[in-house]
N, C-alpha and C positions, 0 to 999 in steps of 0.2 A: 839635359836633365832638369826635372822639375825642381823648382825652388821650394823653400820651406812653406810658403804661403799656399802654393798649389797642392802640396801634400796634405796640408791641414784642411783645405777645401774638399779634397777627395775623401778624407776621413769623415767629414761632416755629411757628405752625400750618401755615404754608406751607413749612416746612423739608422739603426732599425728601431721601429716603433713596437715596443713590447706591450703596449696597451691592450692589443687584441687578446693576448694571453691572459692578462689580468682580468679582462672582462669575462672571459670564459670561466675563470676561477670564481668570479663573483656570482655567476649564474647558478642558482640552486635548482636542482631538479625537483619539480613539483610532483608530489606523490598524491594520486587521487585516492580519496578515502570516501567511504559511504557517508560518514558524518558531514563532510564538507560538500558533498555532491548535492546540488539543488534538484528538487523534483520538478519535472515539467508540469505546467498547469493542467494540461490534458494529455493523455497518452493514447496512442492507437494500439497499445499492447493488449492482446487478448490472451486468454489462458491456453494458448496452443503449445506452450512448452510442456514437456513431459515431467510431471512430478514423480513419476514412478507409481507403481500400484500401491506400495505401502503408504505413500503420502495421500493418495486419493482415498484409501480405506480409512486413514486417520481422520481426514476431513469428514468422511461419511459417519464415522463413529461420533465425532463431536456434534455433527448435525442431529444425530439421533438423540443425544443427550440434551441438546438445546430444545428439541421438540418435547421431550419428557418434562423438562423443567418449565417450559412455557405454560403447560397446563396449571402448574402450581402458581406461577406468577400471575396468570390471567385470573386465577381464583382469589387473588389478593392475599396470599399467605402472609402470616405475621411472623414467620421464622426468618430472622435476618441472615442466618447462615445459608439458607436456601437462596436468598437474594444475592449474596456474595458469590456463591458457586455459579449461579446463573450468569452473573456479570463476568466471572472468570472464563466461562465457556464462550461467551460472546466475544470477549477480548482475544482469546486464543484463536478463535475462528477468524476474526478480523486480521490479526497479525499474520496468519498463514496466507491470506490472499491480498494483503494491502499493496504489494508491489505491482500488481496488475494495474492499479489506478494511479492517476496523476496527483499532483499537489493539491488541487482544488478539492477533490474527493477526500484525500487524506486529512486535510485540514478540517473539513466538515465532520468527518468521523472522529477525529481527535477531540473536537469540541463536544460532540455527543458523549463520548467516553468520559470526558471531564465532568460533564453535567451529572451523569449517572454516578460516578465515583463520589462527587461532592454530596449528592443526595444520600448515598449509602453511608458516607461518613457522618452525616447529620442524624442518622437514625440512632435513637437512644435505646439501649436494651431495656426491655420491659414496657416501653411505651408503644402506643399504637403507631404502626407504620402508615404514613399517608399514602393515598392512592397515586399521587404524582410520582412516587418512587417506582411503583410497579409500571405505571404508564410510560415513563421514560425508558425503562429497561425494555419494555415491549416495543417501543418505537425504535430503539437501537437495533433490536432483532429485525424489525420490519425493514430498516435501512439495509441491514446485512443481506436479507433475502433478496431485495431489489438488486443490490450490487452483485450478488451471486448469480442472479439471472442474467444481468448485463454482461458479466464476465464469462458467460457460457459455462457456469459451474452448476447450474440447476437443471431442471428438466430440459431435455432437448425439444425445441419447438420448431415447427416448420411453417413458413408462410403458406396460407391456404391456396394461393394462386400458383404456386410452383410445386414441383415434385409430383410424386405418385398420387397424393391426395387431391391436389389441384386438378390433375388430369382426370381423375375419377369424377370429381365434382363437375367439371366441364362436360364430360360425357353424359352425366345424369341430366344436367341442365339442357344440353343440346338434344338429348334423346327424346 
């Protein structure tokens, strides 16, 4: 029969380490949120996802309004309300497509929006609106148009060397 010391040693041998359970309790599950998620510098994402017909029609409607207001802005209207509406249209269009682009483009567009907003805030009612306000808004629009084209949201274009048009051109040149 084992003596008292041996029994005590056997009890110590079976002493279980509960630290692993404590560590599990300490681990907090990290919840991913849009706010905490970093944007990649550049994305390979294109607008191949389906927005649905209603979303595409909404973007087309905004685009028509942007075009209508662009005439007024390019003619250097002095109506500050028109300038704010135009800024709002550009902002809405940008917010609708911004997730297609990476952090670098988003940062650049945010900076442009900030400049336009600061210029509009600096406009005093009744005073003459400087041309730089109009020019910055039109530049913001120009940037959106380029991004729209890069994101395949603009006119569909085809490289001349490929496809049916390229084939026809080669036949004409060879003929």
